[in-house]
C-alpha positions as CSV (number, residue, x, y, z in Angstrom):
1,M,47.3,-84.8,-232.8
2,Q,46.9,-87.0,-229.7
3,L,43.5,-87.7,-228.2
4,N,42.9,-87.1,-224.5
5,E,45.7,-89.3,-223.0
6,R,43.7,-90.2,-219.8
7,S,40.3,-91.0,-221.2
8,G,41.0,-91.8,-224.9
9,V,38.1,-89.7,-226.0
10,I,38.1,-86.7,-228.3
11,S,38.1,-83.3,-226.5
12,V,36.2,-80.5,-228.1
13,V,35.7,-76.8,-227.7
14,L,32.6,-75.4,-229.4
15,I,32.2,-71.7,-230.5
16,H,28.8,-70.5,-231.6
17,P,27.2,-67.0,-231.0
18,C,23.8,-68.5,-230.1
19,R,23.7,-69.9,-226.5
20,V,20.9,-72.4,-227.3
21,V,22.7,-73.8,-230.3
22,R,26.1,-74.2,-228.7
23,H,24.6,-75.9,-225.6
24,G,22.4,-78.1,-227.8
25,V,25.3,-79.3,-229.9
26,G,27.4,-79.7,-226.8
27,L,24.9,-82.0,-225.2
28,L,24.7,-84.0,-228.4
29,L,28.5,-84.4,-228.6
30,E,28.7,-85.5,-224.9
31,K,25.9,-88.0,-225.6
32,E,28.0,-89.4,-228.5
33,G,31.1,-89.8,-226.3
34,F,33.0,-86.6,-226.9
35,Q,34.6,-84.6,-224.0
36,V,33.2,-81.0,-224.3
37,I,35.7,-78.9,-222.4
38,G,34.3,-75.5,-223.4
39,L,31.2,-73.8,-224.9
40,L,32.0,-70.2,-225.9
41,D,30.3,-67.4,-227.9
42,S,33.3,-66.1,-229.9
43,C,36.9,-66.8,-231.0
44,E,38.0,-63.8,-228.9
45,S,36.5,-65.5,-225.8
46,L,38.6,-68.6,-226.4
47,L,41.8,-66.5,-226.6
48,K,41.0,-64.8,-223.3
49,D,39.5,-67.8,-221.5
50,S,41.6,-70.2,-219.4
51,I,40.1,-73.0,-221.5
52,G,42.3,-71.9,-224.4
53,K,45.4,-72.9,-222.4
54,F,44.4,-76.6,-222.5
55,R,45.4,-78.8,-225.3
56,T,42.3,-79.7,-227.3
57,D,41.7,-82.2,-230.1
58,V,39.1,-80.2,-232.1
59,V,37.9,-76.6,-231.9
60,I,34.5,-76.3,-233.7
61,I,33.7,-72.7,-234.8
62,H,30.6,-71.3,-236.5
63,Y,31.9,-69.7,-239.7
64,S,30.4,-66.3,-238.8
65,Q,33.0,-66.0,-236.1
66,C,36.0,-66.1,-238.5
67,T,36.1,-62.4,-239.5
68,A,39.5,-61.4,-238.1
69,A,42.5,-62.1,-240.2
70,G,44.9,-64.6,-238.5
71,M,42.4,-65.6,-235.8
72,L,42.3,-69.3,-236.9
73,K,46.1,-69.5,-236.8
74,K,46.2,-68.1,-233.3
75,I,43.6,-70.6,-232.1
76,K,45.4,-73.5,-233.7
77,A,48.8,-72.4,-232.2
78,L,47.2,-71.9,-228.7
79,T,45.3,-75.1,-228.4
80,G,47.1,-77.4,-230.8
81,A,43.7,-78.4,-232.1
82,H,42.3,-79.3,-235.5
83,I,40.0,-76.6,-236.6
84,A,36.5,-77.4,-237.9
85,L,34.1,-74.7,-239.2
86,M,30.4,-75.3,-239.2
87,A,27.5,-73.7,-241.1
88,S,24.1,-74.6,-242.3
89,S,23.4,-75.4,-246.0
90,D,19.6,-74.7,-245.8
91,S,18.3,-71.9,-247.9
92,Y,16.9,-70.0,-244.9
93,H,20.3,-69.3,-243.3
94,C,22.1,-68.5,-246.6
95,D,25.4,-69.7,-245.0
96,S,28.3,-70.5,-247.2
97,Y,32.1,-70.9,-247.2
98,D,33.1,-68.3,-249.7
99,G,36.7,-68.2,-248.4
100,L,37.1,-72.0,-248.3
101,L,40.5,-72.2,-249.9
102,E,41.8,-69.3,-247.8
103,E,40.6,-70.9,-244.6
104,I,42.3,-74.2,-245.5
105,N,45.5,-72.2,-245.9
106,E,44.9,-70.8,-242.3
107,G,44.8,-74.3,-241.0
108,V,41.1,-75.4,-241.1
109,S,40.8,-79.2,-241.3
110,G,37.0,-79.5,-241.7
111,F,33.8,-77.8,-243.0
112,L,30.7,-79.3,-241.4
113,D,27.1,-78.9,-242.4
114,L,24.7,-78.2,-239.4
115,D,21.8,-79.1,-241.7
116,G,23.0,-82.7,-242.4
117,P,22.2,-85.9,-240.6
118,V,23.4,-86.0,-237.0
119,E,25.2,-89.3,-237.4
120,E,27.2,-87.9,-240.4
121,F,28.1,-84.8,-238.3
122,V,29.5,-87.0,-235.5
123,Q,31.3,-89.3,-237.9
124,Q,32.9,-86.4,-239.8
125,L,34.0,-84.7,-236.5
126,G,35.8,-88.0,-235.6
127,N,37.6,-88.0,-239.0
128,I,38.7,-84.4,-238.5
129,A,40.0,-85.3,-235.0
130,A,42.1,-88.1,-236.6
131,G,43.8,-85.5,-238.9
132,N,41.8,-85.9,-242.1
133,L,40.6,-83.0,-244.2
134,F,36.9,-83.1,-244.6
135,I,34.5,-80.8,-246.6
136,S,30.8,-81.4,-246.5
137,K,29.4,-82.3,-249.9
138,S,26.8,-79.5,-249.6
139,F,29.5,-76.9,-249.5
140,V,31.6,-78.5,-252.2
141,G,28.5,-78.2,-254.4
142,N,28.2,-74.5,-253.4
143,M,31.8,-73.9,-254.4
144,M,31.4,-75.7,-257.7
145,Q,28.4,-73.6,-258.6
146,K,30.4,-70.5,-257.8
147,S,33.3,-71.9,-259.9
148,R,30.9,-72.4,-262.9
149,H,29.8,-68.8,-262.6
150,I,33.4,-67.7,-262.5
151,E,34.2,-69.8,-265.6
152,E,31.3,-68.3,-267.5
153,N,32.5,-64.8,-266.7
154,L,36.0,-65.7,-267.7
155,R,34.8,-66.9,-271.1
156,K,33.0,-63.6,-271.6
157,T,35.8,-61.4,-270.3
158,L,39.1,-63.0,-271.3
159,S,40.5,-64.0,-274.6
160,R,41.2,-67.7,-275.2
161,R,45.0,-67.0,-274.9
162,E,44.4,-65.1,-271.6
163,V,42.5,-68.1,-270.3
164,D,45.4,-70.3,-271.2
165,V,47.8,-68.0,-269.3
166,I,45.6,-68.0,-266.2
167,N,45.4,-71.8,-266.2
168,L,49.2,-72.0,-266.3
169,V,49.5,-69.5,-263.5
170,A,47.2,-71.8,-261.5
171,K,49.8,-74.6,-261.9
172,G,52.5,-72.4,-260.6
173,N,54.4,-71.8,-263.8
174,T,56.7,-68.8,-264.1
175,N,56.4,-66.2,-266.9
176,R,59.2,-68.0,-268.8
177,E,57.6,-71.4,-268.4
178,I,54.2,-70.0,-269.6
179,G,55.9,-68.5,-272.7
180,E,57.6,-71.8,-273.5
181,E,54.3,-73.7,-273.1
182,L,52.4,-71.3,-275.3
183,F,55.3,-70.6,-277.8
184,I,55.2,-66.9,-277.0
185,S,57.9,-64.5,-275.6
186,E,58.2,-63.7,-271.9
187,S,57.3,-60.1,-272.7
188,T,54.1,-61.2,-274.4
189,V,53.2,-63.2,-271.3
190,K,53.6,-60.0,-269.2
191,V,51.3,-58.1,-271.6
192,H,48.7,-60.8,-271.2
193,L,49.1,-60.7,-267.4
194,R,48.6,-57.0,-267.3
195,S,45.5,-57.3,-269.4
196,I,44.1,-60.1,-267.1
197,L,44.7,-58.1,-264.0
198,S,42.9,-55.1,-265.5
199,K,39.9,-57.2,-266.7
200,L,39.5,-59.1,-263.4
201,N,40.2,-56.0,-261.3
202,L,43.0,-57.6,-259.5
203,E,45.9,-55.7,-258.0
204,G,48.9,-57.9,-258.6
205,R,50.3,-61.3,-259.4
206,R,49.7,-62.5,-255.8
207,Q,46.0,-61.9,-256.1
208,L,46.0,-63.4,-259.6
209,I,47.7,-66.6,-258.3
210,A,45.2,-66.8,-255.4
211,Y,42.3,-66.4,-257.9
212,A,43.8,-68.9,-260.3
213,V,44.5,-71.5,-257.6
214,K,41.0,-71.2,-256.3
215,K,39.5,-71.7,-259.7
216,S,41.8,-74.7,-260.3
217,F,40.9,-76.1,-256.8
218,S,37.2,-75.9,-257.6
219,E,37.6,-77.6,-260.9
220,E,39.6,-80.4,-259.3
221,L,36.7,-80.9,-256.7
222,E,34.2,-81.2,-259.6
223,R,36.2,-83.9,-261.3
224,S,36.6,-85.9,-258.1
């Protein structure tokens, strides 16, 4: 991602449903040396507005605006920008990034906390513009807490062998590889998988893999 070739500054489009908030954050970013080329109320507005035709370094979007499937990919393809989602970690707003892993898969590069220090917000935005993946510590903590709750439910719901199977699924192992690792037949692995899908109310292996990878991702964050 190249910064604005003429000025060398980071160009930004900001999407937030509240007019006062988006104009306030926009003024802050301009004061800090960013080039704010658009302040919009929704992702749909960006796709319809002529601003969306300009190449942009970063598009900052309030997480509440990411409800339509595939929207983030469309914005990324249209603008060529890094995508940063923002929310507030304070208890009053009850914001969270429940779909954090899914949004990373859609191309999101950053998760910013509106309730954090201003200087950190600005610095983190610069890192995202440089192509680095950034997740605010407050939302990493939220995800880890959710992961611990999931782990507790797993221990109550699944057998020890089923937990072993789902951990190997998270690593991308095939049924045959899982069987070899656990010294059981491939057909026994399939029996365990059917039992896991039933207990976790998942519809198929794809959902199980997504669930398992999310659990593994959360545990990796906790160890880091």
